[in-house]
PyMOL commands that place a pseudoatom at each C-alpha (Angstrom):
pseudoatom trace, name=CA, resn=UNK, resi=1, chain=A, elem=C, hetatm=0, pos=[-15.870, -45.113, 11.868]
pseudoatom trace, name=CA, resn=UNK, resi=2, chain=A, elem=C, hetatm=0, pos=[-12.126, -44.975, 11.138]
pseudoatom trace, name=CA, resn=UNK, resi=3, chain=A, elem=C, hetatm=0, pos=[-9.887, -43.335, 13.697]
pseudoatom trace, name=CA, resn=UNK, resi=4, chain=A, elem=C, hetatm=0, pos=[-8.037, -40.124, 12.857]
pseudoatom trace, name=CA, resn=UNK, resi=5, chain=A, elem=C, hetatm=0, pos=[-4.511, -40.481, 11.507]
pseudoatom trace, name=CA, resn=UNK, resi=6, chain=A, elem=C, hetatm=0, pos=[-1.539, -38.202, 11.037]
pseudoatom trace, name=CA, resn=UNK, resi=7, chain=A, elem=C, hetatm=0, pos=[0.116, -38.384, 7.634]
pseudoatom trace, name=CA, resn=UNK, resi=8, chain=A, elem=C, hetatm=0, pos=[3.615, -36.916, 7.332]
pseudoatom trace, name=CA, resn=UNK, resi=9, chain=A, elem=C, hetatm=0, pos=[3.748, -34.251, 4.622]
pseudoatom trace, name=CA, resn=UNK, resi=10, chain=A, elem=C, hetatm=0, pos=[7.527, -33.852, 4.773]
pseudoatom trace, name=CA, resn=UNK, resi=11, chain=A, elem=C, hetatm=0, pos=[8.170, -37.617, 4.936]
pseudoatom trace, name=CA, resn=UNK, resi=12, chain=A, elem=C, hetatm=0, pos=[5.465, -39.188, 2.709]
pseudoatom trace, name=CA, resn=UNK, resi=13, chain=A, elem=C, hetatm=0, pos=[7.157, -42.598, 2.772]
pseudoatom trace, name=CA, resn=UNK, resi=14, chain=A, elem=C, hetatm=0, pos=[6.387, -42.948, 6.500]
pseudoatom trace, name=CA, resn=UNK, resi=15, chain=A, elem=C, hetatm=0, pos=[3.026, -44.641, 7.167]
pseudoatom trace, name=CA, resn=UNK, resi=16, chain=A, elem=C, hetatm=0, pos=[0.302, -42.564, 8.803]
pseudoatom trace, name=CA, resn=UNK, resi=17, chain=A, elem=C, hetatm=0, pos=[0.030, -42.740, 12.595]
pseudoatom trace, name=CA, resn=UNK, resi=18, chain=A, elem=C, hetatm=0, pos=[-3.400, -43.641, 14.016]
pseudoatom trace, name=CA, resn=UNK, resi=19, chain=A, elem=C, hetatm=0, pos=[-4.330, -41.360, 16.917]
pseudoatom trace, name=CA, resn=UNK, resi=20, chain=A, elem=C, hetatm=0, pos=[-7.266, -41.125, 19.286]
pseudoatom trace, name=CA, resn=UNK, resi=21, chain=A, elem=C, hetatm=0, pos=[-9.929, -38.449, 19.021]
pseudoatom trace, name=CA, resn=UNK, resi=22, chain=A, elem=C, hetatm=0, pos=[-8.602, -37.143, 22.328]
pseudoatom trace, name=CA, resn=UNK, resi=23, chain=A, elem=C, hetatm=0, pos=[-5.077, -36.710, 20.969]
pseudoatom trace, name=CA, resn=UNK, resi=24, chain=A, elem=C, hetatm=0, pos=[-6.536, -35.123, 17.856]
pseudoatom trace, name=CA, resn=UNK, resi=25, chain=A, elem=C, hetatm=0, pos=[-7.967, -32.382, 20.057]
pseudoatom trace, name=CA, resn=UNK, resi=26, chain=A, elem=C, hetatm=0, pos=[-4.606, -31.946, 21.800]
pseudoatom trace, name=CA, resn=UNK, resi=27, chain=A, elem=C, hetatm=0, pos=[-2.549, -31.356, 18.642]
pseudoatom trace, name=CA, resn=UNK, resi=28, chain=A, elem=C, hetatm=0, pos=[-2.921, -27.598, 19.146]
pseudoatom trace, name=CA, resn=UNK, resi=29, chain=A, elem=C, hetatm=0, pos=[-0.856, -27.921, 22.349]
pseudoatom trace, name=CA, resn=UNK, resi=30, chain=A, elem=C, hetatm=0, pos=[2.167, -28.973, 20.298]
pseudoatom trace, name=CA, resn=UNK, resi=31, chain=A, elem=C, hetatm=0, pos=[1.818, -27.114, 17.013]
pseudoatom trace, name=CA, resn=UNK, resi=32, chain=A, elem=C, hetatm=0, pos=[3.947, -24.167, 16.028]
pseudoatom trace, name=CA, resn=UNK, resi=33, chain=A, elem=C, hetatm=0, pos=[1.569, -21.253, 15.391]
pseudoatom trace, name=CA, resn=UNK, resi=34, chain=A, elem=C, hetatm=0, pos=[0.831, -20.577, 11.700]
pseudoatom trace, name=CA, resn=UNK, resi=35, chain=A, elem=C, hetatm=0, pos=[2.732, -17.597, 10.367]
pseudoatom trace, name=CA, resn=UNK, resi=36, chain=A, elem=C, hetatm=0, pos=[5.797, -18.289, 12.515]
pseudoatom trace, name=CA, resn=UNK, resi=37, chain=A, elem=C, hetatm=0, pos=[8.939, -17.383, 10.534]
pseudoatom trace, name=CA, resn=UNK, resi=38, chain=A, elem=C, hetatm=0, pos=[10.632, -20.429, 9.024]
pseudoatom trace, name=CA, resn=UNK, resi=39, chain=A, elem=C, hetatm=0, pos=[7.574, -22.649, 8.628]
pseudoatom trace, name=CA, resn=UNK, resi=40, chain=A, elem=C, hetatm=0, pos=[5.760, -23.156, 5.330]
pseudoatom trace, name=CA, resn=UNK, resi=41, chain=A, elem=C, hetatm=0, pos=[2.208, -22.088, 4.582]
pseudoatom trace, name=CA, resn=UNK, resi=42, chain=A, elem=C, hetatm=0, pos=[-0.078, -24.684, 6.160]
pseudoatom trace, name=CA, resn=UNK, resi=43, chain=A, elem=C, hetatm=0, pos=[-3.303, -25.916, 4.601]
pseudoatom trace, name=CA, resn=UNK, resi=44, chain=A, elem=C, hetatm=0, pos=[-6.388, -26.605, 6.676]
pseudoatom trace, name=CA, resn=UNK, resi=45, chain=A, elem=C, hetatm=0, pos=[-5.860, -29.706, 8.783]
pseudoatom trace, name=CA, resn=UNK, resi=46, chain=A, elem=C, hetatm=0, pos=[-2.064, -29.404, 8.683]
pseudoatom trace, name=CA, resn=UNK, resi=47, chain=A, elem=C, hetatm=0, pos=[0.236, -28.898, 11.659]
pseudoatom trace, name=CA, resn=UNK, resi=48, chain=A, elem=C, hetatm=0, pos=[3.897, -27.992, 12.077]
pseudoatom trace, name=CA, resn=UNK, resi=49, chain=A, elem=C, hetatm=0, pos=[5.576, -29.475, 15.152]
pseudoatom trace, name=CA, resn=UNK, resi=50, chain=A, elem=C, hetatm=0, pos=[9.059, -27.989, 15.400]
pseudoatom trace, name=CA, resn=UNK, resi=51, chain=A, elem=C, hetatm=0, pos=[11.866, -30.536, 15.738]
pseudoatom trace, name=CA, resn=UNK, resi=52, chain=A, elem=C, hetatm=0, pos=[13.609, -28.681, 18.584]
pseudoatom trace, name=CA, resn=UNK, resi=53, chain=A, elem=C, hetatm=0, pos=[10.370, -28.351, 20.571]
pseudoatom trace, name=CA, resn=UNK, resi=54, chain=A, elem=C, hetatm=0, pos=[9.580, -32.053, 20.132]
pseudoatom trace, name=CA, resn=UNK, resi=55, chain=A, elem=C, hetatm=0, pos=[13.048, -32.949, 21.428]
pseudoatom trace, name=CA, resn=UNK, resi=56, chain=A, elem=C, hetatm=0, pos=[12.643, -30.604, 24.421]
pseudoatom trace, name=CA, resn=UNK, resi=57, chain=A, elem=C, hetatm=0, pos=[9.210, -31.998, 25.366]
pseudoatom trace, name=CA, resn=UNK, resi=58, chain=A, elem=C, hetatm=0, pos=[10.515, -35.560, 25.185]
pseudoatom trace, name=CA, resn=UNK, resi=59, chain=A, elem=C, hetatm=0, pos=[13.594, -34.654, 27.224]
pseudoatom trace, name=CA, resn=UNK, resi=60, chain=A, elem=C, hetatm=0, pos=[11.674, -32.737, 29.902]
pseudoatom trace, name=CA, resn=UNK, resi=61, chain=A, elem=C, hetatm=0, pos=[8.505, -34.854, 29.898]
pseudoatom trace, name=CA, resn=UNK, resi=62, chain=A, elem=C, hetatm=0, pos=[6.347, -31.738, 30.215]
pseudoatom trace, name=CA, resn=UNK, resi=63, chain=A, elem=C, hetatm=0, pos=[4.897, -28.910, 28.150]
pseudoatom trace, name=CA, resn=UNK, resi=64, chain=A, elem=C, hetatm=0, pos=[3.387, -25.587, 29.148]
pseudoatom trace, name=CA, resn=UNK, resi=65, chain=A, elem=C, hetatm=0, pos=[-0.291, -24.885, 28.613]
pseudoatom trace, name=CA, resn=UNK, resi=66, chain=A, elem=C, hetatm=0, pos=[-1.601, -21.319, 28.549]
pseudoatom trace, name=CA, resn=UNK, resi=67, chain=A, elem=C, hetatm=0, pos=[-5.173, -20.855, 29.721]
pseudoatom trace, name=CA, resn=UNK, resi=68, chain=A, elem=C, hetatm=0, pos=[-7.431, -18.832, 27.429]
pseudoatom trace, name=CA, resn=UNK, resi=69, chain=A, elem=C, hetatm=0, pos=[-8.765, -17.231, 30.629]
pseudoatom trace, name=CA, resn=UNK, resi=70, chain=A, elem=C, hetatm=0, pos=[-5.336, -16.258, 31.967]
pseudoatom trace, name=CA, resn=UNK, resi=71, chain=A, elem=C, hetatm=0, pos=[-2.827, -15.791, 29.171]
pseudoatom trace, name=CA, resn=UNK, resi=72, chain=A, elem=C, hetatm=0, pos=[-0.283, -14.249, 31.551]
pseudoatom trace, name=CA, resn=UNK, resi=73, chain=A, elem=C, hetatm=0, pos=[0.342, -17.591, 33.268]
pseudoatom trace, name=CA, resn=UNK, resi=74, chain=A, elem=C, hetatm=0, pos=[1.192, -21.037, 31.943]
pseudoatom trace, name=CA, resn=UNK, resi=75, chain=A, elem=C, hetatm=0, pos=[0.736, -24.354, 33.673]
pseudoatom trace, name=CA, resn=UNK, resi=76, chain=A, elem=C, hetatm=0, pos=[3.329, -27.123, 33.437]
pseudoatom trace, name=CA, resn=UNK, resi=77, chain=A, elem=C, hetatm=0, pos=[1.622, -30.300, 32.232]
pseudoatom trace, name=CA, resn=UNK, resi=78, chain=A, elem=C, hetatm=0, pos=[3.209, -33.758, 32.241]
pseudoatom trace, name=CA, resn=UNK, resi=79, chain=A, elem=C, hetatm=0, pos=[2.964, -35.437, 28.851]
pseudoatom trace, name=CA, resn=UNK, resi=80, chain=A, elem=C, hetatm=0, pos=[0.799, -38.544, 28.679]
pseudoatom trace, name=CA, resn=UNK, resi=81, chain=A, elem=C, hetatm=0, pos=[1.915, -41.882, 27.277]
pseudoatom trace, name=CA, resn=UNK, resi=82, chain=A, elem=C, hetatm=0, pos=[-0.099, -41.221, 24.119]
pseudoatom trace, name=CA, resn=UNK, resi=83, chain=A, elem=C, hetatm=0, pos=[1.436, -37.761, 23.676]
pseudoatom trace, name=CA, resn=UNK, resi=84, chain=A, elem=C, hetatm=0, pos=[4.885, -39.216, 24.287]
pseudoatom trace, name=CA, resn=UNK, resi=85, chain=A, elem=C, hetatm=0, pos=[4.271, -41.887, 21.617]
pseudoatom trace, name=CA, resn=UNK, resi=86, chain=A, elem=C, hetatm=0, pos=[3.313, -39.161, 19.121]
pseudoatom trace, name=CA, resn=UNK, resi=87, chain=A, elem=C, hetatm=0, pos=[6.378, -37.079, 19.932]
pseudoatom trace, name=CA, resn=UNK, resi=88, chain=A, elem=C, hetatm=0, pos=[8.658, -40.138, 19.744]
pseudoatom trace, name=CA, resn=UNK, resi=89, chain=A, elem=C, hetatm=0, pos=[7.173, -41.034, 16.324]
pseudoatom trace, name=CA, resn=UNK, resi=90, chain=A, elem=C, hetatm=0, pos=[7.837, -37.491, 15.090]
pseudoatom trace, name=CA, resn=UNK, resi=91, chain=A, elem=C, hetatm=0, pos=[11.416, -37.581, 16.381]
pseudoatom trace, name=CA, resn=UNK, resi=92, chain=A, elem=C, hetatm=0, pos=[12.182, -41.099, 15.149]
pseudoatom trace, name=CA, resn=UNK, resi=93, chain=A, elem=C, hetatm=0, pos=[11.096, -40.285, 11.599]
pseudoatom trace, name=CA, resn=UNK, resi=94, chain=A, elem=C, hetatm=0, pos=[12.330, -36.660, 11.610]
pseudoatom trace, name=CA, resn=UNK, resi=95, chain=A, elem=C, hetatm=0, pos=[8.809, -35.357, 10.903]
pseudoatom trace, name=CA, resn=UNK, resi=96, chain=A, elem=C, hetatm=0, pos=[7.716, -31.761, 11.435]
pseudoatom trace, name=CA, resn=UNK, resi=97, chain=A, elem=C, hetatm=0, pos=[4.822, -31.294, 8.981]
pseudoatom trace, name=CA, resn=UNK, resi=98, chain=A, elem=C, hetatm=0, pos=[1.717, -33.492, 9.312]
pseudoatom trace, name=CA, resn=UNK, resi=99, chain=A, elem=C, hetatm=0, pos=[-1.787, -33.585, 7.845]
pseudoatom trace, name=CA, resn=UNK, resi=100, chain=A, elem=C, hetatm=0, pos=[-4.747, -34.833, 9.830]
pseudoatom trace, name=CA, resn=UNK, resi=101, chain=A, elem=C, hetatm=0, pos=[-6.742, -37.525, 8.010]
pseudoatom trace, name=CA, resn=UNK, resi=102, chain=A, elem=C, hetatm=0, pos=[-10.160, -38.199, 9.474]
for i in range(1, 102): cmd.bond("trace and resi %d" % i, "trace and resi %d" % (i + 1))
show_as sticks, trace
zoom trace
């Protein structure tokens, strides 16, 4: 079974990035919510990861995770090596819009 990959929509010349199934499930931690002003309409399986957020996560080494059971509080979570590699790939290639290929 082939591993999931992220294909840049806004930079189609950049080869797809293989990711683990675990990271696939974590993409929602980093995506800009659909309908946010300034991002295009996203098709199913597409994600927008805002350039400024990617830079901040890489700089700080953490992101904030909101629990579905307690939306009033967020927990600071240190990014993993795999998450850092994804964010560095996005930044290096100036990618914001990706499609998940399974």
